[in-house]
C-alpha positions in Angstrom: 128.1 103.0 106.5 127.7 101.7 109.6 125.3 98.3 109.6 123.9 99.4 113.0 122.4 102.5 111.5 118.7 102.1 111.6 117.4 105.6 110.6 118.7 108.6 108.6 117.1 111.6 109.6 117.0 114.5 107.4 116.2 118.2 108.1 118.1 121.7 107.8 116.7 122.7 111.1 119.3 122.2 114.0 116.9 122.0 116.6 114.3 119.7 114.8 117.2 117.6 114.0 118.4 117.7 117.7 115.3 116.8 119.2 114.2 114.0 116.9 117.6 111.9 116.9 117.1 112.1 121.1 113.4 110.7 120.5 114.4 108.0 118.0 117.7 107.2 120.1 115.7 106.8 123.5 113.6 104.5 121.5 116.4 102.2 121.0 117.5 103.0 117.3 120.7 104.1 115.9 120.3 107.4 114.6 122.6 109.2 111.7 121.3 112.7 110.9 122.1 115.0 108.0 120.9 118.8 107.4 121.5 118.2 103.7 119.7 115.5 101.8 122.7 115.5 99.0 125.0 114.1 102.0 122.7 111.4 103.3 122.2 110.5 99.5 125.6 109.0 99.4 124.9 106.8 102.6 122.5 105.0 100.9 123.0 101.6 98.8 120.6 98.5 98.3 122.2 96.7 101.3 121.5 99.3 103.6 119.4 97.8 106.1 117.7 101.0 107.6 115.0 103.6 106.6 115.0 107.1 106.0 113.1 109.9 107.3 113.3 113.5 105.6 111.7 116.9 105.8 110.1 117.8 102.3 111.1 121.7 102.5 114.8 121.9 102.4 117.2 124.3 100.4 119.3 122.6 97.7 117.8 119.0 97.0 114.2 118.9 98.7 112.5 115.8 100.2 110.8 115.0 96.8 114.0 115.1 94.8 115.7 113.2 97.5 112.6 110.3 97.0 113.6 110.1 93.3 117.2 109.8 93.7 116.8 107.4 96.5 114.3 105.3 94.6 116.9 105.1 91.8 119.4 103.4 94.2 116.6 101.3 95.6 113.1 101.3 94.7 112.1 99.4 98.0 113.9 101.7 100.7 111.0 103.3 103.1 111.2 106.7 102.9 109.1 108.9 105.4 108.4 112.3 104.8 107.8 115.4 107.3 105.3 118.1 105.6 104.0 121.3 106.9 100.2 121.6 107.2 99.7 123.3 103.9 101.8 120.6 102.1 99.8 117.6 102.6 98.8 117.3 99.1 102.2 117.6 98.2 103.1 114.6 100.6 99.9 112.4 99.5 101.3 112.8 95.9 104.7 111.9 97.1 103.3 108.7 98.6 101.5 107.8 95.1 105.1 107.9 93.7 106.6 105.8 96.5 106.8 107.4 99.5 106.3 105.0 102.6 104.4 107.5 104.8 104.4 111.2 105.7 104.2 113.1 109.4 102.7 116.5 109.4 104.1 118.8 111.7 103.7 119.1 114.3 104.1 115.5 115.2 104.3 113.7 118.4 107.0 111.4 119.5 104.6 108.5 119.5 103.4 109.2 115.9 107.0 109.3 114.6 108.1 105.9 116.4 104.9 104.0 115.6 105.9 105.0 111.4 110.0 104.5 112.0 108.9 100.9 113.7 106.7 99.9 110.8 108.9 101.2 108.2 111.8 99.1 109.8 109.8 96.2 109.8 108.7 96.2 106.0 112.4 96.8 105.4 113.3 93.9 107.3 111.0 91.8 105.4 111.5 93.1 102.0 115.3 92.4 102.3 114.7 88.7 103.3 112.0 88.7 100.4 114.9 89.9 97.9 117.5 87.2 99.3 114.8 84.7 99.1 114.1 85.7 95.3 117.8 85.7 94.4 118.5 82.2 96.0 115.5 81.0 94.2 116.5 82.5 91.0 119.9 81.1 91.3 118.7 77.6 91.5 117.9 76.0 87.9 116.7 77.6 84.7 113.6 79.4 84.2 111.7 76.5 83.4 112.5 75.2 86.6 111.7 78.2 88.5 108.2 79.3 86.5 106.9 75.8 85.8 106.9 74.4 89.0 106.0 70.9 89.8 107.7 67.7 90.4 104.9 65.3 89.2 105.8 63.0 86.3 103.8 64.7 83.7 105.2 68.1 84.5 108.9 66.9 84.3 108.1 65.5 80.8 106.7 68.7 79.7 109.5 70.8 80.8 111.7 68.3 79.1 110.0 69.0 75.9 110.1 72.5 76.0 113.7 72.5 77.0 114.5 70.2 74.3 112.5 72.5 71.6 113.4 76.0 72.7 116.8 76.1 71.0 115.6 75.0 67.6 113.4 77.2 65.2 110.7 74.4 64.6 107.4 75.7 64.7 105.3 74.5 67.6 101.7 73.8 68.5 100.6 74.0 72.3 97.4 72.3 73.0 95.7 72.3 76.6 92.8 73.2 78.6 92.0 76.9 79.7 94.7 78.2 81.9 97.0 75.4 82.0 99.9 77.9 81.1 100.2 77.6 77.4 101.0 81.7 77.0 103.8 81.0 79.2 104.9 78.2 77.6 105.1 79.9 74.6 107.3 83.1 76.1 109.7 80.4 77.6 109.9 78.7 74.2 111.1 82.4 73.1 113.2 83.4 75.8 115.3 80.3 76.0 115.9 80.5 72.2 118.3 82.1 70.0 115.8 84.5 69.2 115.3 85.9 72.6 117.0 89.2 72.3 114.2 89.7 69.2 110.5 90.6 69.6 108.0 88.3 70.7 104.8 89.3 69.5 101.8 87.6 71.0 98.2 87.7 69.3 95.0 86.4 70.9 93.0 85.5 67.9 89.9 85.0 69.8 89.4 88.5 71.0 90.2 90.2 67.7 87.1 91.9 65.8 86.5 89.8 63.0 85.3 92.2 60.7 88.5 93.7 61.2 90.9 90.9 61.8 92.6 90.8 58.4 93.5 94.3 58.5 95.1 94.4 62.2 97.4 91.0 61.3 98.2 91.8 57.7 98.3 95.7 57.6 97.0 97.4 54.7 98.2 99.9 52.1 97.0 103.5 51.6 93.4 103.7 49.9 93.1 99.8 50.3 89.4 100.8 51.5 87.3 104.1 52.1 89.3 106.1 55.1 92.8 104.1 54.7 94.5 107.5 54.1 97.9 106.2 54.5 99.5 102.4 54.7 99.7 100.7 58.2 101.8 98.0 59.4 100.1 94.7 60.8 100.8 93.0 63.9 102.6 90.3 61.8 105.4 92.8 60.7 106.5 93.4 64.6 107.5 90.0 64.9 110.3 90.2 62.5 113.5 88.4 63.6 111.6 86.9 66.7 108.3 85.2 67.3 105.3 85.3 66.2 102.6 83.5 69.1 98.9 83.0 67.7 96.7 81.9 70.7 93.6 80.4 70.3 94.3 79.4 66.3 90.9 77.6 66.5 89.0 80.8 66.4 90.5 81.7 62.9 87.7 82.5 60.1 88.1 80.0 57.3 89.0 82.7 55.0 91.9 83.8 57.1 93.2 80.1 57.4 93.9 80.1 53.6 96.2 83.0 54.0 97.6 81.7 57.2 98.6 78.7 55.3 100.5 80.7 52.8 102.3 82.5 55.4 103.6 79.3 57.3 104.4 77.8 54.1 106.4 80.5 52.5 107.0 83.1 55.3 105.7 85.8 52.9 102.7 87.7 52.9 100.9 90.9 51.2 99.6 93.8 53.1 95.6 94.2 52.4 95.3 96.1 48.9 98.9 95.4 48.5 100.8 93.2 46.0 104.4 93.4 47.3 105.7 90.3 48.8 106.6 90.8 52.6 109.0 88.5 54.3 108.7 87.2 57.6 111.7 85.7 59.2 109.8 84.4 62.6 109.2 81.4 64.3 105.4 80.8 64.7 104.1 79.2 67.9 100.5 78.6 67.9 98.2 77.5 71.1 94.8 76.0 71.4 92.2 74.7 73.8 90.0 73.1 71.5 90.7 69.9 69.6 91.8 70.9 66.1 91.5 67.2 64.8 87.6 67.4 65.5 87.4 70.6 63.8 88.9 69.4 60.7 86.7 65.9 61.0 83.8 68.6 60.9 85.2 70.7 58.4 85.9 73.7 60.5 89.7 73.6 60.2 92.0 73.1 57.4 93.8 69.7 57.7 96.9 71.0 55.8 97.2 73.9 58.1 97.0 71.7 61.0 99.9 70.0 59.9 101.9 73.0 59.3 101.2 74.5 63.0 101.9 71.1 64.4 105.6 70.2 63.1 106.1 69.8 67.1 103.9 70.1 69.7 104.0 70.6 73.6 100.5 69.4 75.7 100.2 71.4 78.6 98.6 69.3 81.5 95.7 70.3 83.5 95.6 70.4 87.3 93.5 67.4 87.6 96.6 65.5 85.7 99.2 66.7 88.3 97.3 66.9 92.0 100.5 66.3 93.6 102.1 69.5 92.4 99.1 71.5 94.0 101.0 72.2 97.6 104.5 73.3 95.8 102.6 75.4 92.8 100.0 77.2 95.3 102.9 78.4 97.8 104.8 79.8 94.3 101.9 81.4 93.0 101.0 82.9 96.4 104.5 84.0 96.8 104.4 85.7 93.3 101.3 87.2 94.1 102.8 88.8 97.5 105.5 90.0 95.5 103.5 91.7 92.8 101.8 93.3 95.4 104.5 94.3 97.6 103.2 92.3 100.4 106.1 90.8 102.4 104.3 89.6 105.7 101.5 87.4 105.0 99.9 84.3 106.1 101.3 81.1 105.2 99.0 78.1 104.5 99.1 75.4 106.7 99.7 71.6 105.8 95.8 70.8 106.0 94.9 73.7 103.5 97.3 72.7 101.2 96.6 69.1 101.5 92.8 69.8 100.9 93.8 71.6 97.6 93.8 68.1 95.9 90.0 67.5 96.9 88.9 70.2 94.7 87.7 70.6 91.2 89.9 73.0 89.2 88.1 73.7 85.7 90.2 76.8 85.5 93.6 75.1 86.2 96.4 77.0 87.2 94.4 80.3 86.6 92.0 79.5 89.0 94.6 78.6 91.3 96.1 82.1 91.1 92.8 83.3 91.5 92.6 81.3 94.9 96.0 82.7 96.0 95.0 86.5 95.5 92.2 85.5 97.5 94.1 84.0 100.1 96.5 86.9 100.3 93.8 89.5 101.2 92.4 87.2 103.4 88.8 86.9 101.8 88.6 83.1 100.9 86.4 81.3 103.2 88.5 77.8 102.4 91.7 79.5 103.9 89.8 79.2 107.3 90.2 75.4 107.5 93.9 75.4 107.5 95.4 79.1 107.0 97.3 81.0 110.4 95.6 84.0 111.2 98.1 87.1 110.9 95.9 89.2 113.1 93.1 89.7 115.4 91.9 93.4 114.7 88.3 93.2 113.2 88.3 95.3 109.7 86.4 98.7 109.4 83.6 98.9 107.1 85.5 100.7 104.9 88.0 98.1 104.6 85.3 95.4 103.9 84.1 97.7 101.2 87.7 98.2 99.4 88.2 94.2 99.8 85.0 93.7 98.3 85.2 95.7 95.5 89.0 94.6 94.8 87.4 91.2 94.7 85.3 91.9 92.2 87.6 93.6 89.9 90.0 90.7 90.1 87.7 88.2 89.5 86.3 89.9 86.1 89.8 90.6 85.2 90.9 87.3 85.4 87.8 86.1 83.8 88.2 88.2 80.7 92.2 87.4 81.0 92.9 91.2 81.3 90.6 92.9 78.6 89.4 96.1 79.9 86.7 96.6 77.6 84.9 93.1 78.5 85.6 93.9 82.1 84.2 97.5 82.3 81.3 96.2 80.3 80.4 93.5 82.4 80.7 95.7 85.7 78.7 98.1 84.0 80.9 101.3 85.1 83.0 103.3 82.2 86.4 102.8 81.1 87.6 106.1 82.8 86.2 104.7 86.3 87.6 101.4 85.6 91.2 102.9 85.2 90.8 104.7 88.4 89.9 101.9 90.4 92.8 99.5 89.1 95.0 102.2 90.0 93.8 102.5 93.5 93.8 98.6 94.2 97.2 98.8 92.4 96.0 96.1 89.7 97.5 95.8 86.4 95.9 94.2 83.3 99.4 92.4 82.3 98.7 90.3 85.4 95.7 88.8 84.4 96.6 88.0 80.9 96.5 84.3 80.2 100.0 83.1 80.9 100.1 80.6 83.9 
């Protein structure tokens, strides 16, 4: 379709089409009108730089079906829906499914133009952001893109991971909390010959101690009271792929013995069973504790440490690579903005970026990512020292309260690494309430699992 088309307008009413096209044309936009949504759908592509305004109630393909079909072509295409007074709940539901906005009939030309202008700005920015991401993804491999930093220690870490990834060696990843051990494990899998097979990550620190053996190894029917049928353990899901055991320093002594046999023989038995089960899997482990000190204190088996540490990777702390902070913060800010579909956001100034090296970072990259979240939402006081303000309108009381609530949720989710039970218990709310608030604030627990 013509590159000059700014707005596609869909309505089966000829008078409405003529009036709306005239209004938008007078405002300076190029408009293409259709009576049938099916015809309009043929004109869409991921490269279409305009937006769509469509009535909901139409014969054949209605506005909601059109929205679903348009999203299959481009999930980021802004679609504004027009609804009658009785269909407002329908339009609200459509917005939750991805509609950009809606207009209730009768609407003024000014209201229409404001929404179209906002949608076109969003479209322009989203296409620019998409092109930028494509350019970034085309430059360098996953290690360069995801493990940002040009410091000597970070360059060596990437080289170490790159050399180990194609092998089948077991790897022990060490480093402080928040340094990116989970990300390193995932990259070792994704860049390995096992990339198409399962990657099973298990955080041993959060598994209930009284049930950890059953969860890992599974159990046979009647292995204990209440075990009416056999059950696979988490280990079996890793067959052919990579088994990632996070925080191995949390292993109780009794389980260390069983893990040693697993690592040595790549076989195990379910609880209550006698059959040997083969586990063809690469084993990657991680810890933020000194396993050598634990061995010296008698808390960890020395032979198990040797088995885990066939090869090792030490993830550097932020304090060891302060020169990476400006580039890393901007990378995390862009990633956070993309995750929340925010394409027009304030950029940090040189003064703000240089100030990052003056701070302490006990939470390492995870703490820096938290700062990026706050910076994006405009709620971190320290950004005032160097941020370029995006707008001058004062927030309403409702906006302030919503921002504060979102900040509290983000802080708790980061602290508990996405563990929902720990989060809602700390906040003193029910599981259902936490789910509802996370949906409203567009938060996903996966984004807060320990990784970067």
